[in-house]
C-alpha positions in Angstrom: 12.8 -34.6 6.7 13.2 -33.1 3.3 10.0 -35.3 2.5 8.1 -33.8 5.3 8.9 -30.2 4.2 8.0 -31.0 0.7 4.5 -32.5 1.7 4.1 -29.6 4.1 4.6 -27.1 1.2 2.3 -29.0 -1.1 -0.5 -28.9 1.7 0.0 -25.2 2.3 -0.1 -24.3 -1.5 -3.3 -26.6 -1.6 -5.0 -24.6 1.0 -4.1 -21.3 -0.4 -5.6 -22.4 -3.7 -8.7 -23.5 -2.0 -8.9 -20.4 -0.2 -8.5 -18.3 -3.3 -11.1 -20.3 -5.5 -13.5 -20.8 -2.7 -12.5 -24.3 -1.8 -15.0 -27.1 -2.9 -17.7 -25.1 -4.7 -21.2 -25.4 -3.3 -24.4 -24.1 -5.3 -27.0 -22.6 -3.1 -30.6 -21.9 -4.5 -31.3 -18.2 -4.4 -33.8 -17.2 -1.6 -36.8 -16.2 -3.5 -37.9 -14.0 -0.7 -41.1 -14.2 1.5 -43.8 -12.1 3.1 -42.6 -11.6 6.6 -45.0 -11.8 9.6 -44.1 -11.4 13.2 -46.0 -12.9 16.2 -47.4 -10.1 18.5 -49.6 -11.7 21.2 -52.8 -9.8 21.6 -52.4 -8.4 18.1 -51.9 -11.3 16.0 -49.4 -11.9 13.0 -48.2 -8.5 11.7 -46.5 -7.9 8.3 -42.9 -6.5 8.8 -41.6 -4.1 7.4 -44.6 -3.2 5.4 -47.5 -4.8 3.3 -45.5 -5.2 0.0 -42.0 -5.6 0.8 -40.4 -9.2 0.5 -37.4 -10.1 2.4 -35.0 -13.0 2.7 -35.7 -15.8 5.2 -32.7 -14.8 7.2 -33.9 -11.2 6.9 -37.3 -11.9 8.4 -35.9 -13.5 11.4 -33.6 -10.7 12.1 -36.6 -8.0 11.6 -38.6 -9.9 14.2 -36.0 -10.6 16.5 -34.9 -6.8 16.5 -38.4 -5.7 17.2 -38.7 -8.4 20.2 -41.0 -10.7 18.5 -40.8 -14.3 17.2 -41.5 -15.1 13.5 -45.1 -15.9 12.7 -44.5 -17.0 9.2 -42.2 -16.3 6.3 -44.6 -16.9 3.6 -43.0 -17.5 0.1 -46.3 -18.9 -1.3 -50.1 -18.2 -0.3 -50.7 -21.3 1.6 -47.8 -20.3 4.1 -49.4 -17.2 5.3 -50.8 -17.0 8.8 -54.4 -17.4 8.0 -53.6 -20.9 6.7 -52.0 -22.3 9.9 -53.8 -25.5 10.6 -54.4 -24.3 14.2 -55.7 -20.8 13.4 -59.6 -20.7 13.0 -62.1 -18.1 12.1 -65.3 -18.2 14.1 -67.3 -19.9 11.4 -64.6 -22.5 10.9 -64.5 -23.3 14.4 -68.4 -23.6 14.8 -68.4 -25.9 11.6 -65.9 -28.2 13.5 -67.9 -28.2 16.7 -65.5 -26.1 18.5 -65.4 -23.0 20.8 -62.8 -20.3 21.3 -63.0 -20.4 25.1 -60.4 -22.3 27.0 -62.0 -23.7 30.2 -64.8 -21.3 30.0 -62.3 -18.2 29.5 -61.9 -16.1 26.6 -58.3 -16.7 24.9 -55.9 -13.8 24.1 -55.4 -13.2 20.4 -52.5 -15.7 19.6 -49.6 -13.9 18.0 -49.0 -16.5 15.2 -52.5 -16.3 13.9 -54.0 -13.7 11.7 -55.9 -10.9 13.6 -59.3 -12.2 14.3 -58.3 -15.8 14.2 -57.9 -18.0 17.3 -57.2 -21.4 18.5 -60.3 -23.6 18.3 -61.0 -26.0 21.2 -63.5 -29.0 21.4 -66.7 -28.0 23.0 -67.3 -29.7 26.2 -71.0 -29.8 25.7 -70.5 -32.2 22.7 -67.8 -34.3 24.3 -68.3 -38.1 23.6 -69.2 -40.3 26.5 -67.8 -43.7 27.1 -69.7 -46.5 29.2 -67.4 -48.3 31.7 -67.2 -52.2 31.4 -66.6 -52.3 35.2 -68.4 -49.7 37.3 -66.6 -47.9 39.9 -69.0 -47.4 42.8 -71.9 -45.4 41.2 -69.7 -44.1 38.3 -70.8 -45.7 35.0 -70.0 -43.5 32.1 -66.6 -41.7 31.6 -66.9 -38.2 30.0 -63.5 -36.9 30.9 -60.1 -38.7 31.8 -59.5 -36.4 34.9 -63.0 -37.1 36.2 -62.4 -40.8 35.7 -59.0 -40.6 37.5 -60.4 -38.6 40.3 -63.3 -41.1 40.9 -61.0 -44.0 40.7 -58.5 -42.3 43.2 -61.4 -41.6 45.7 -62.6 -45.3 45.5 -59.0 -46.8 46.0 -58.6 -44.4 49.0 -61.7 -45.6 50.5 -60.9 -49.2 49.9 -57.4 -48.8 51.0 -58.5 -47.2 54.3 -61.3 -50.0 54.8 -58.6 -52.6 54.4 -56.3 -50.9 56.9 -59.0 -50.8 59.6 -59.8 -54.5 59.1 -56.3 -55.3 59.7 -56.2 -53.2 62.8 -59.3 -55.2 64.0 -57.7 -58.5 63.2 -54.6 -57.7 64.9 -56.2 -56.5 68.0 -58.3 -59.7 68.1 -55.1 -61.8 67.8 -53.5 -59.7 70.6 -56.4 -60.4 72.9 -56.7 -64.1 72.2 -52.8 -64.6 72.1 -52.8 -63.7 75.9 -49.3 -64.5 77.3 -48.0 -65.8 74.1 -44.9 -63.7 73.1 -44.9 -64.8 69.6 -48.7 -64.2 68.8 -48.5 -60.7 70.6 -45.3 -59.8 68.5 -47.3 -60.6 65.2 -50.1 -58.6 66.4 -47.9 -55.6 67.2 -46.4 -55.9 63.6 -49.7 -56.1 61.9 -50.9 -53.0 63.8 -47.8 -51.0 63.0 -48.0 -51.8 59.3 -51.7 -51.0 59.1 -51.2 -47.7 61.0 -48.3 -46.9 58.4 -50.4 -47.7 55.5 -53.3 -45.7 56.9 -50.9 -42.7 57.3 -49.6 -43.1 53.9 -53.1 -43.2 52.5 -54.1 -40.0 54.3 -50.8 -38.4 53.2 -51.3 -39.1 49.4 -52.6 -35.4 48.8 -49.4 -34.1 50.4 -47.2 -36.6 48.3 -48.8 -35.8 45.1 -48.7 -32.1 45.6 -44.9 -32.3 46.6 -44.2 -34.3 43.3 -46.3 -32.0 41.0 -49.4 -29.8 42.1 -50.9 -30.6 38.7 -51.4 -34.2 39.7 -54.1 -33.0 41.9 -56.0 -31.0 39.6 -57.0 -34.0 37.5 -57.9 -31.8 34.5 -57.0 -32.8 31.1 -55.2 -29.8 29.4 -57.2 -28.3 26.4 -55.6 -29.1 23.2 -56.4 -27.1 20.2 -57.8 -28.8 17.2 -56.4 -28.8 13.7 -58.3 -27.4 10.7 -58.5 -28.5 7.1 -57.0 -26.3 4.5 -57.9 -27.3 0.8 -55.2 -26.7 -1.8 -56.5 -26.3 -5.4 -54.2 -25.9 -8.4 -55.6 -25.5 -11.9 -58.3 -28.0 -11.7 -61.5 -28.0 -13.8 -64.3 -25.8 -12.5 -66.8 -28.4 -13.5 -65.0 -31.2 -11.5 -64.7 -29.1 -8.5 -68.5 -28.0 -8.4 -69.9 -31.4 -9.7 -71.6 -29.7 -12.5 -71.3 -29.7 -16.4 -72.7 -27.2 -18.6 -73.3 -23.4 -18.8 -76.9 -23.3 -18.1 -78.0 -22.8 -21.6 -80.3 -25.2 -23.2 -81.6 -26.9 -20.4 -79.4 -26.0 -17.5 -76.4 -27.8 -15.6 -75.9 -31.5 -15.7 -73.8 -33.8 -13.3 -70.3 -33.8 -14.2 -70.0 -37.3 -15.1 -68.7 -39.5 -18.2 -72.3 -40.2 -19.5 -73.1 -36.6 -19.7 -69.9 -35.9 -21.8 -67.4 -34.8 -19.3 -63.8 -36.0 -19.6 -63.9 -37.9 -16.2 -66.3 -38.2 -13.2 -66.5 -35.8 -10.4 -66.9 -37.2 -7.0 -69.0 -33.9 -6.2 -71.6 -34.7 -9.0 -75.0 -36.2 -8.3 -74.6 -39.7 -7.1 -70.8 -39.2 -6.4 -69.2 -40.2 -3.2 -69.1 -36.6 -2.0 -72.3 -35.4 -3.8 -73.5 -32.0 -2.6 -70.1 -31.1 -1.4 -69.0 -29.1 -4.4 -66.4 -26.1 -4.0 -67.7 -22.5 -3.8 -66.5 -20.3 -6.8 -66.5 -16.4 -7.1 -65.4 -13.8 -9.7 -66.6 -15.0 -12.8 -69.1 -13.9 -15.4 -69.6 -17.0 -17.6 -68.8 -20.7 -17.7 -67.6 -21.0 -21.2 -64.5 -22.9 -22.1 -61.3 -21.1 -20.9 -63.1 -18.8 -18.3 -61.2 -18.6 -15.0 -63.0 -18.6 -11.3 -61.7 -18.0 -7.9 -62.0 -21.0 -5.6 -63.3 -19.7 -2.4 -64.2 -22.7 0.0 -64.4 -26.3 -0.4 -67.6 -28.3 0.0 -67.2 -28.4 3.9 -66.8 -24.8 4.2 -63.0 -25.0 4.7 -60.5 -22.3 3.7 -59.0 -22.4 0.3 -55.4 -20.7 -0.2 -55.4 -17.3 -1.9 -54.8 -17.3 -5.6 -56.5 -20.7 -6.2 -58.4 -20.7 -9.4 -60.1 -23.2 -11.8 -60.9 -23.0 -15.4 -64.3 -23.9 -16.8 -64.0 -26.6 -19.4 -67.7 -26.9 -20.6 -68.5 -27.8 -24.3 -71.3 -29.1 -26.2 -71.5 -32.8 -26.9 -69.0 -33.9 -29.6 -66.4 -30.9 -28.6 -63.8 -30.7 -26.0 -62.2 -27.5 -24.3 -58.6 -26.8 -25.2 -57.0 -23.8 -23.6 -53.9 -21.6 -23.9 -52.8 -18.5 -21.6 -54.9 -16.4 -23.9 -58.3 -18.3 -23.3 -59.9 -21.4 -24.6 -61.9 -22.9 -27.4 -64.2 -25.7 -27.9 -63.2 -27.9 -30.7 -64.9 -30.8 -32.5 -63.0 -33.5 -34.4 -63.1 -31.6 -37.8 -61.5 -28.5 -36.3 -58.2 -30.1 -35.0 -56.1 -29.8 -38.0 -52.4 -29.2 -38.4 -51.5 -25.7 -37.2 -54.3 -25.3 -34.9 -53.4 -22.7 -32.2 -55.0 -24.7 -29.2 -53.9 -28.4 -29.6 -51.9 -30.4 -32.1 -53.5 -33.4 -33.8 -52.3 -36.7 -32.3 -54.0 -40.3 -31.8 -54.8 -39.6 -28.3 -56.4 -36.2 -29.0 -58.4 -37.5 -32.0 -59.7 -40.6 -30.4 -61.1 -38.5 -27.5 -63.4 -36.5 -29.9 -65.2 -39.7 -31.3 -68.9 -39.6 -30.9 -70.9 -42.5 -29.4 -72.1 -45.2 -31.6 -75.9 -44.9 -32.1 -78.6 -47.1 -33.7 -81.6 -46.4 -35.9 -84.1 -48.2 -38.0 -83.5 -52.2 -37.7 -80.8 -51.7 -35.3 -78.3 -50.5 -37.9 -75.2 -48.8 -36.4 -74.4 -45.1 -36.9 -70.6 -44.8 -36.4 -68.8 -41.7 -35.8 -65.3 -42.4 -35.0 -62.6 -39.6 -34.9 -59.0 -40.7 -35.8 -55.7 -39.2 -36.7 -54.4 -39.4 -40.2 -51.6 -37.9 -42.2 -53.5 -37.9 -45.5 -52.9 -34.5 -47.5 -56.3 -34.7 -49.1 -58.0 -33.4 -45.9 -56.2 -30.3 -45.3 -55.9 -27.1 -47.3 -52.3 -26.1 -48.3 -50.9 -29.4 -47.6 -47.4 -29.9 -49.1 -47.0 -33.6 -48.5 -46.6 -36.0 -45.6 -45.2 -34.7 -42.4 -46.4 -32.1 -39.9 -48.8 -33.3 -37.3 -51.4 -34.6 -39.6 -55.1 -33.9 -38.9 -58.1 -35.4 -37.1 -60.9 -36.7 -39.3 -64.3 -38.3 -38.4 -64.9 -41.6 -40.0 -68.7 -41.8 -40.5 -70.5 -45.1 -41.4 -74.2 -45.6 -41.9 -74.5 -49.4 -41.7 -77.8 -49.3 -43.2 -75.9 -48.4 -46.4 -73.2 -51.1 -46.2 -74.7 -54.1 -48.1 -71.6 -55.6 -49.3 -67.9 -55.6 -48.4 -67.2 -53.2 -51.2 -69.6 -50.5 -49.9 -67.1 -49.7 -47.2 -65.0 -48.1 -50.2 -67.3 -45.3 -51.1 -70.3 -45.1 -48.6 -68.0 -44.8 -45.6 -67.0 -41.0 -45.4 -64.0 -39.2 -43.9 -64.2 -35.8 -43.3 -63.1 -32.7 -41.3 -64.1 -29.0 -41.8 -61.9 -28.7 -44.8 -62.9 -31.6 -46.9 -65.0 -34.9 -47.2 -63.4 -37.9 -49.0 -64.3 -41.5 -49.5 -62.7 -44.3 -47.2 -60.9 -45.7 -50.5 -58.7 -42.6 -50.3 -57.0 -43.8 -47.2 -55.9 -47.2 -48.5 -53.5 -48.3 -45.8 -52.6 -47.4 -42.0 -49.7 -47.9 -39.8 -46.3 -48.6 -41.0 -46.9 -50.2 -44.6 -44.4 -50.6 -47.5 -44.9 -48.2 -50.4 -43.0 -49.5 -53.5 -41.9 -47.1 -56.3 -39.8 -49.6 -58.2 -38.4 -53.1 -58.0 -36.8 -53.5 -54.6 -37.4 -49.9 -53.6 -39.9 -50.0 -51.0 -40.1 -47.6 -48.1 -42.4 -47.3 -45.0 -44.9 -44.5 -44.5 -46.9 -43.6 -41.3 -50.4 -42.6 -42.7 -52.7 -42.8 -39.8 -54.7 -44.8 -37.4 -57.5 -46.1 -39.7 -57.6 -47.1 -43.4 -59.6 -48.7 -46.0 -57.5 -51.9 -45.1 -58.2 -51.6 -41.4 -61.9 -50.9 -41.6 -62.4 -53.7 -44.3 -60.4 -56.1 -41.9 -62.6 -54.9 -38.7 -65.9 -55.0 -40.6 -67.7 -52.6 -38.0 -71.1 -53.2 -39.5 -70.6 -56.9 -38.9 -71.6 -58.2 -42.4 -69.8 -61.5 -41.4 -72.9 -62.4 -39.3 -75.2 -62.4 -42.5 -75.8 -66.0 -43.9 -74.3 -65.1 -47.3 -71.1 -63.7 -45.9 -70.4 -66.4 -43.5 -66.7 -67.7 -43.7 -65.9 -64.8 -45.8 -63.8 -61.9 -45.0 -64.0 -58.4 -46.3 -60.6 -58.3 -47.6 -58.1 -60.9 -49.0 -54.4 -61.1 -49.6 -54.4 -61.3 -53.4 -51.2 -59.4 -54.2 -47.6 -59.5 -53.3 -45.0 -56.8 -52.7 -42.3 -58.9 -53.9 -43.8 -59.5 -57.4 -46.0 -57.2 -59.4 -45.5 -54.1 -57.3 -46.8 -51.9 -60.0 -50.1 -53.5 -59.5 -49.7 -53.1 -55.8 -49.3 -49.3 -56.3 -52.4 -49.2 -58.6 -54.4 -51.0 -55.9 -53.4 -48.7 -53.3 -54.2 -45.3 -55.3 -56.8 -46.1 -58.0 -59.9 -48.2 -57.8 -59.4 -49.5 -54.1 -61.9 -51.9 -52.7 -62.0 -54.4 -49.9 -61.3 -57.3 -52.0 -58.1 -55.8 -53.6 -56.3 -54.0 -50.7 -53.6 -56.4 -49.7 -51.0 -54.6 -47.8 
């Protein structure tokens, strides 16, 4: 008994503590509020309590219920407003989907859940599809409506059933006449006549039976179901991608937004795309330069686009890409992307995207313009040493000037808007050891390209020449384990493709 009292006391104390501290704590997300619309049939969705006030979801239901209406929408975001309900159409939208506002030929009342002036859109009976029947029913060969098909089938079955009942009556009468005094034959004939008459009565009473079960079964009319519209959601896409055009019209006009004309990726709305000619409609902009913002009004099929949908123009001349901040945008080339740039920090991905296409001139000599990331201080003013975010630099090689492997050293140039240096000033790349004394070697991240990597790759393809066959443009001739002072000399002074060994 004492144990039960103790247990009861502990339980009671626990309940009091839970009541005091709110029990098991639950965290609910704060209601951000919404624009409240009440559904008023004949008037349409109407804002409550006014045009600007936002209320909680619960408050919206209370407002509409108190006024005697249901809730049309509690719009926390633009796409939740009544005009974007998938069953609410404007006249043009309904016509574009080959629909009509009339229901069975009668004009519909303004739906309460739709914005004023918007209605349900129903399929146009005049454009209804037809379906040829595999098995003809009397003279009925093509079905245009399920109700009509059922009506014709019902009439045909009624006629066939009546015919069969009459035939059975004739057969039974003949059997009665021929049976004569045979009680068995007369009995069978009477049974057949009775069954036939009952079947005939049931057939003739089908209308009454169907009406008793459900009067709508006799109308044989398929209810009109409203159609569903398409609403496009747009969020921060490129204006060039949405319209299918790349360029601001200067110097020759617009160009299809495709990779080959300089865009970052292909647009399906560009010439030759899967949805060519169906670009989105834009408004409220003055120019198409990098960073300019436009409102997106409609998609390529004329469907509505939610309020506050915008896109950003990202056009830049060849060799530049558009980078944006909340304050605007700027077209930047490889040499402009340096440490501390306000628009974009240099990185391997950013720099490689600013490379120019390899071209050819003269006797097929390559003209290489490859943008890469490097951490070399010689390329940026005010550099205090390794670190920071590095810089983008353009490696330019005129292969007509590369006659020997060693020509890569000084003929290949590395430059940005601050300075131009020789390739030999960037002796190694990746994680490579730098030895400052015996047994003291550390790793240094210097960049994506170097004298070593270019000599190794041989982009001008010297190895194809007869006098260079079997020879590489660099060789491992020095060791980091012995003679490390010579290694440092090879890195810093007098580098060429035959002495870089790291």
